[in-house]
C-alpha positions in Angstrom: 0.0 -0.4 -0.3 0.7 3.4 -0.5 1.1 5.7 2.6 0.0 9.2 2.1 0.4 12.4 4.7 -0.9 15.3 3.9 -0.1 19.0 5.0 -0.6 22.6 4.4 -3.9 23.2 5.7 -5.0 26.3 7.6 -7.8 29.3 7.9 -7.0 31.9 5.3 -9.2 35.0 4.3 -11.2 35.0 0.8 -9.3 35.6 -2.1 -5.5 34.4 -0.5 -3.8 31.4 -1.4 -2.7 27.9 0.2 -0.9 25.5 -1.1 -1.0 21.8 0.1 1.7 19.0 0.0 1.4 15.2 0.2 3.9 13.0 0.5 3.6 9.5 -0.7 5.8 6.6 0.2 6.0 3.6 -1.8 4.4 5.5 -5.0 7.3 4.7 -7.9 4.6 4.4 -10.8 4.3 7.5 -13.0 1.1 5.5 -14.6 -1.1 5.6 -11.5 -3.3 8.6 -10.8 -2.9 10.6 -7.6 -5.6 13.1 -6.6 -6.8 15.7 -4.5 -10.6 14.7 -2.8 -12.2 17.1 -0.4 -15.0 16.7 1.9 -17.3 19.0 3.8 -19.6 17.3 6.5 -22.8 16.5 5.9 -21.7 16.2 2.4 -20.5 13.5 -0.1 -16.7 13.6 -1.5 -16.0 15.7 -4.4 -13.0 15.0 -6.4 -10.9 17.8 -6.9 -7.8 17.5 -9.1 -6.1 14.6 -10.0 -2.7 13.8 -12.3 -1.0 11.0 -13.8 2.3 11.8 -15.4 2.2 8.8 -18.0 1.4 9.6 -20.3 0.0 13.1 -19.0 -2.9 13.8 -17.5 -4.8 16.0 -15.5 -8.4 16.7 -13.4 -9.6 19.8 -12.3 -13.3 19.8 -11.0 -15.2 22.7 -12.8 -15.4 24.5 -9.4 -11.8 24.6 -9.2 -10.3 25.4 -12.6 -8.3 28.6 -13.3 -7.8 28.6 -9.7 -6.1 25.4 -8.5 -3.0 23.6 -10.2 -2.0 20.1 -9.2 1.5 19.7 -9.9 3.4 15.9 -9.3 7.5 15.8 -8.3 8.0 12.0 -8.8 11.7 12.5 -7.8 10.7 13.5 -4.0 7.1 11.7 -4.2 5.6 14.9 -3.1 1.6 15.9 -4.5 0.8 19.6 -4.5 -2.3 21.4 -4.7 -1.4 25.3 -5.3 -4.8 26.9 -4.5 -5.3 30.6 -5.5 -8.2 33.0 -4.7 -9.7 30.6 -2.1 -13.4 31.1 -1.2 -15.7 30.2 1.6 -17.0 27.0 -0.4 -13.4 25.8 -1.0 -13.5 24.9 3.0 -13.4 21.4 3.6 -11.3 18.5 4.9 -8.7 17.8 1.6 -7.8 14.2 1.2 -4.7 12.6 -0.9 -5.5 9.6 -2.8 -3.7 7.1 -5.3 -5.1 4.4 -7.0 -1.8 2.8 -7.6 -0.7 0.0 -9.0 -4.1 0.6 -10.5 -5.3 -3.6 -10.5 -8.5 -2.3 -9.4 -10.6 -1.5 -12.7 -13.2 -0.4 -11.0 -14.3 3.1 -11.9 -13.7 6.1 -10.2 -16.9 7.1 -8.0 -15.7 10.7 -8.2 -15.4 10.6 -12.7 -12.2 12.1 -12.9 -12.1 11.7 -16.0 -9.3 9.5 -18.1 -6.8 11.4 -15.5 -8.1 9.0 -12.9 -10.4 6.7 -14.2 -10.0 3.9 -11.2 -11.0 3.5 -7.5 -8.6 5.1 -4.9 -6.8 2.4 -3.2 -5.1 4.7 -0.7 -6.0 7.4 1.2 -4.2 9.9 3.7 -6.4 11.2 6.4 -6.7 14.9 5.3 -6.1 18.6 6.0 -8.5 21.0 6.7 -8.6 23.7 5.1 -10.8 27.1 6.3 -12.1 30.1 4.2 -13.7 32.5 5.6 
């Protein structure tokens, strides 16, 4: 299994920026998806952004397009989510998730396109982002 540890959450004002990081261990494949999924209490989880580097492919939820940028440093095993122009509705617990080694071909319930077509196998514990 891949271990995923998120960091970077906190409280920010609307319009400000925040960068989340997720350090992965045991992740060696560029053909798998690593992604950010968020959840607000009482609501279903939402796929925010995902990335697959071999071949290169990314996904962004419509609600974050143009504001969030996902990137993956395969040498540092670190996934980053740069969040700009944050809004109150971005308040959520943000989870890092991976489908490595992607042997389970169950469709991703978060509908994250070809970047992340399969169900996530491993999850981090999450980092809270609060925008006021």
